[in-house]
C-alpha positions in Angstrom: -46.5 20.0 -38.6 -50.0 18.3 -38.5 -48.4 15.0 -39.7 -45.5 15.1 -37.1 -47.8 15.6 -34.2 -49.8 12.3 -34.6 -46.6 10.5 -35.3 -45.0 11.9 -32.1 -48.2 11.0 -30.2 -48.2 7.4 -31.5 -44.5 7.0 -30.6 -45.1 8.2 -27.1 -48.0 5.8 -26.7 -45.9 2.9 -27.9 -43.1 3.8 -25.5 -45.6 4.1 -22.7 -47.1 0.7 -23.5 -43.6 -0.9 -23.7 -42.7 0.6 -20.3 -46.0 -0.8 -18.8 -45.3 -4.2 -20.3 -41.9 -4.3 -18.5 -43.4 -3.5 -15.1 -43.1 -6.3 -12.6 -45.4 -6.7 -9.7 -44.2 -7.9 -6.3 -46.4 -8.8 -3.3 -45.3 -8.6 0.3 -47.1 -10.5 3.1 -47.7 -8.5 6.2 -50.1 -9.1 9.1 -53.2 -7.5 10.7 -54.0 -3.9 9.8 -53.4 -2.7 13.4 -50.0 -4.4 13.7 -46.5 -3.2 12.9 -46.1 -5.9 10.2 -48.7 -4.2 8.1 -46.7 -0.9 8.5 -43.5 -2.7 7.6 -44.9 -4.0 4.3 -46.7 -0.8 3.4 -43.6 1.3 4.2 -41.3 -0.9 2.0 -43.8 -0.8 -0.8 -44.1 3.0 -0.5 -40.3 3.3 -0.9 -40.1 0.8 -3.8 -43.0 2.5 -5.7 -41.2 5.9 -5.5 -38.7 4.4 -7.9 -41.0 2.5 -10.2 -40.0 4.7 -13.2 -36.4 3.6 -12.8 -36.7 -0.1 -11.9 -40.2 -1.0 -13.2 -41.1 -2.7 -10.0 -44.6 -2.1 -8.5 -45.2 -3.3 -5.0 -48.4 -4.2 -3.0 -48.6 -5.3 0.7 -52.0 -6.8 1.6 -53.0 -7.6 5.2 -52.4 -11.3 5.9 -52.6 -13.9 8.8 -49.0 -13.1 9.9 -45.6 -14.9 10.1 -46.5 -18.5 9.3 -49.1 -17.6 6.7 -46.5 -15.4 5.0 -43.8 -18.0 5.0 -46.2 -20.6 3.6 -47.3 -18.2 0.9 -43.7 -17.4 -0.1 -42.9 -21.1 -0.2 -46.0 -21.8 -2.4 -45.0 -18.9 -4.8 -48.2 -17.0 -3.9 -46.1 -14.1 -2.5 -42.6 -12.8 -3.2 -41.6 -11.5 0.2 -43.0 -11.2 3.7 -42.5 -10.3 7.3 -42.0 -13.1 9.8 -40.8 -13.5 13.4 -37.2 -14.6 13.6 -38.1 -17.9 15.3 -40.4 -18.9 12.5 -37.8 -18.0 9.9 -35.5 -20.4 11.8 -38.0 -23.2 12.1 -39.2 -22.9 8.4 -35.7 -23.1 7.0 -34.7 -26.0 9.4 -38.0 -27.9 9.2 -38.6 -27.8 13.0 -41.5 -27.0 15.4 -44.5 -25.9 13.3 -42.6 -26.8 10.1 -41.5 -30.3 11.1 -41.6 -32.4 8.0 -42.0 -29.3 5.8 -38.4 -28.0 5.6 -38.1 -24.9 3.3 -34.5 -24.8 2.0 -35.4 -22.0 -0.5 -36.3 -19.6 2.3 -33.9 -16.6 2.2 -33.3 -13.8 4.7 -33.2 -10.2 3.5 -32.9 -8.1 6.7 -34.4 -7.8 10.2 -36.5 -4.9 11.5 -37.7 -4.1 15.0 -37.7 -6.2 18.2 -41.0 -7.9 19.1 -41.7 -8.6 22.8 -44.2 -11.4 23.7 -46.8 -9.2 25.2 -49.7 -10.1 27.5 -52.4 -7.4 28.1 -55.0 -8.1 30.8 -58.1 -6.3 32.1 -57.2 -4.7 35.4 -60.3 -6.2 37.0 -59.3 -9.7 36.1 -56.6 -9.7 38.9 -53.8 -11.0 36.6 -50.4 -10.0 37.8 -48.3 -12.9 36.4 -48.5 -15.3 33.4 -49.4 -18.2 35.8 -52.6 -16.2 36.7 -53.9 -16.9 33.1 -54.8 -20.4 34.0 -58.6 -20.7 34.0 -59.0 -17.3 32.3 -60.5 -16.3 29.0 -57.5 -15.6 26.7 -57.2 -14.6 23.1 -54.4 -16.9 21.9 -54.2 -15.5 18.4 -55.4 -16.5 14.9 -54.1 -19.7 13.3 -51.2 -18.9 11.0 -49.9 -16.0 13.1 -46.6 -15.9 14.8 -48.1 -14.9 18.1 -50.4 -18.0 18.1 -47.4 -20.2 17.4 -45.2 -18.5 20.1 -48.0 -18.8 22.6 -48.0 -22.6 21.9 -44.3 -22.7 22.5 -44.7 -20.9 25.9 -47.6 -23.3 26.9 -45.4 -26.3 26.0 -42.5 -24.9 28.1 -44.9 -24.6 31.1 -46.5 -27.9 30.5 -49.9 -26.3 29.8 -52.3 -26.7 27.0 -55.2 -24.6 25.5 -57.5 -26.6 27.8 -56.0 -24.8 30.8 -58.0 -21.7 29.7 -61.7 -21.4 30.3 -61.8 -19.9 26.8 -59.0 -19.8 24.1 -60.3 -17.5 21.5 -58.7 -17.1 18.1 -59.4 -13.5 17.2 -57.1 -11.7 14.7 -55.2 -8.7 16.1 -57.7 -6.2 14.7 -60.5 -7.7 16.8 -58.8 -8.4 20.1 -58.8 -4.9 21.6 -62.6 -4.6 21.3 -63.0 -8.1 22.8 -60.9 -7.0 25.8 -62.9 -3.8 26.2 -66.2 -5.6 25.8 -65.2 -8.0 28.6 -65.4 -11.0 26.2 -61.8 -12.0 27.2 -59.7 -11.4 30.3 -56.4 -11.1 28.4 -54.9 -10.9 24.9 -51.5 -12.1 23.6 -49.5 -10.2 21.0 -45.9 -10.7 19.8 -45.5 -7.2 18.4 -43.3 -4.1 18.2 -44.1 -1.2 20.5 -45.9 1.2 20.6 -48.8 -0.7 19.1 -52.1 0.8 18.0 -54.2 -2.2 19.0 -52.8 -2.2 22.6 -53.2 1.6 22.8 -56.9 1.1 21.8 -57.4 -1.5 24.4 -55.7 0.6 27.1 -57.8 3.6 26.3 -61.2 1.9 26.3 -60.8 -0.1 29.5 -58.3 -0.3 32.5 -55.5 -2.7 31.5 -52.2 -3.9 32.8 -49.2 -5.4 31.0 -48.3 -8.8 32.5 -44.6 -9.9 32.9 -43.6 -13.2 31.3 -40.7 -14.5 33.3 -39.5 -17.5 35.3 -37.2 -20.5 34.9 -39.1 -21.9 32.0 -38.8 -18.7 30.0 -35.1 -18.4 31.0 -34.6 -21.9 29.6 -36.4 -20.9 26.3 -34.0 -18.0 25.9 -30.9 -20.1 26.8 -31.8 -22.9 24.4 -33.0 -20.9 21.4 -30.7 -18.3 19.7 -33.7 -16.5 18.1 -35.2 -15.6 21.5 -33.9 -12.8 23.8 -34.9 -11.2 27.1 -37.0 -8.1 26.3 -38.4 -5.1 28.2 -41.6 -3.1 27.3 -40.9 0.4 28.5 -43.1 1.9 31.2 -45.4 4.7 30.4 -46.0 3.5 26.9 -49.6 2.5 27.7 -52.2 3.8 30.2 -52.2 1.6 33.3 -48.6 0.4 32.9 -46.3 3.1 34.3 -43.4 0.6 35.0 -41.1 -1.4 32.7 -42.4 -4.9 32.1 -40.0 -7.9 31.6 -40.7 -10.5 29.0 -38.9 -12.2 26.1 -39.1 -11.7 22.4 -38.0 -12.1 18.8 -37.1 -9.9 15.9 -39.4 -9.1 13.0 -37.5 -10.2 9.9 -38.1 -9.7 6.2 -37.8 -12.9 4.1 -38.1 -14.1 0.5 -37.4 -17.1 -1.6 -34.3 -18.1 -3.6 -36.6 -18.3 -6.6 -37.2 -14.5 -6.5 -34.8 -12.8 -9.0 -31.7 -11.2 -7.6 -32.3 -7.8 -9.2 -35.8 -7.7 -7.6 -34.5 -8.2 -4.1 -31.6 -5.9 -4.7 -33.9 -3.0 -5.7 -36.2 -3.6 -2.7 -33.2 -3.5 -0.3 -31.8 -0.5 -2.1 -35.1 1.3 -1.8 -35.1 0.8 2.0 -31.5 1.6 2.8 -31.1 4.5 0.5 -34.1 6.1 2.1 -33.2 4.9 5.6 -34.1 8.0 7.5 -37.5 8.2 5.7 -38.1 4.5 6.6 -37.2 5.0 10.3 -39.7 7.9 10.4 -42.6 5.8 9.2 -43.4 4.1 12.6 -42.1 4.7 16.2 -41.0 1.1 16.4 -38.5 1.8 13.6 -36.9 4.9 15.3 -33.9 3.1 16.8 -33.1 0.8 13.8 -29.5 0.5 13.0 -28.2 -0.8 9.6 -25.5 -3.0 11.0 -28.1 -4.8 13.2 -30.7 -5.2 10.5 -28.3 -7.1 8.2 -27.2 -9.6 11.0 -29.6 -10.0 13.9 -32.3 -12.6 13.8 -31.3 -13.9 10.3 -31.2 -17.7 10.5 -31.8 -18.5 6.8 -29.1 -17.7 4.2 -29.0 -14.1 2.9 -30.6 -13.8 -0.6 -27.9 -13.1 -3.2 -29.7 -9.8 -4.2 -29.5 -8.5 -0.6 -25.9 -9.8 -0.3 -24.9 -7.9 -3.4 -26.2 -4.6 -2.1 -24.6 -5.1 1.4 -21.3 -5.9 -0.3 -21.5 -2.8 -2.4 -22.0 -0.7 0.7 -19.0 -2.4 2.4 -21.2 -3.8 5.1 -20.2 -7.4 4.5 -17.1 -8.9 2.7 
């Protein structure tokens, strides 16, 4: 009996060591810690890590600079997957806009998540009622590498504006912009984000704010000319000071990866999300109305990764 116990213990330790040696680590790029991208990555990792004993994948989802930073990190092999706006997925795969001359043919779509309206939040005392009122104001345009910053540049270009049209164009990250608005360091902040959003709720609770509509012929042309944009509405009553619906335009948040990431890894990540779908939808209010059929089709302008394709085919969602 005394001999068997050490042998059994040694065998268990060897088995445990072998299992740990087989563990594969994946990293998901997200966004600022107050944004929905961070919740998307953390939520996916939580579901993946629930099944680590079965598939030996362990997932982490650090805070990052956002869409463009995530796509660049995936392309460089520094991250395996990431969250990105649907427009920047399109431009990265096709080598257009911010990615001109830097086409990324290995970028692959996995699924889309929530809608993201282009959102302008202004101090009520700044007198801003329309996007055109931002001219000459102090505006946080977003940190370099973020989707919101790049989308702001698209809007400015459509209007024939530049950053010089603002008295201040600050580059604060999402986690810093609510405090800047409350401290009267800026008159307005820009955020391409799912709603409700914690940063905007924080801003609206610390100072009187209004949501500003983003409409007009130039915006209509953007929507008509680009399939990854769509008209969007931010529901009234979601934030203090904004009781009415606000019209704007927006994109989809999408989950992307690279063709170089193994098929079985992507398959297991997709499986973890869709086989725990009700749990996933309950992890943030922005996920509440997600529908499987929309997530595997809307906003996906890069080819589907074969691992995702395999899972969707097994479920009978695609042929």
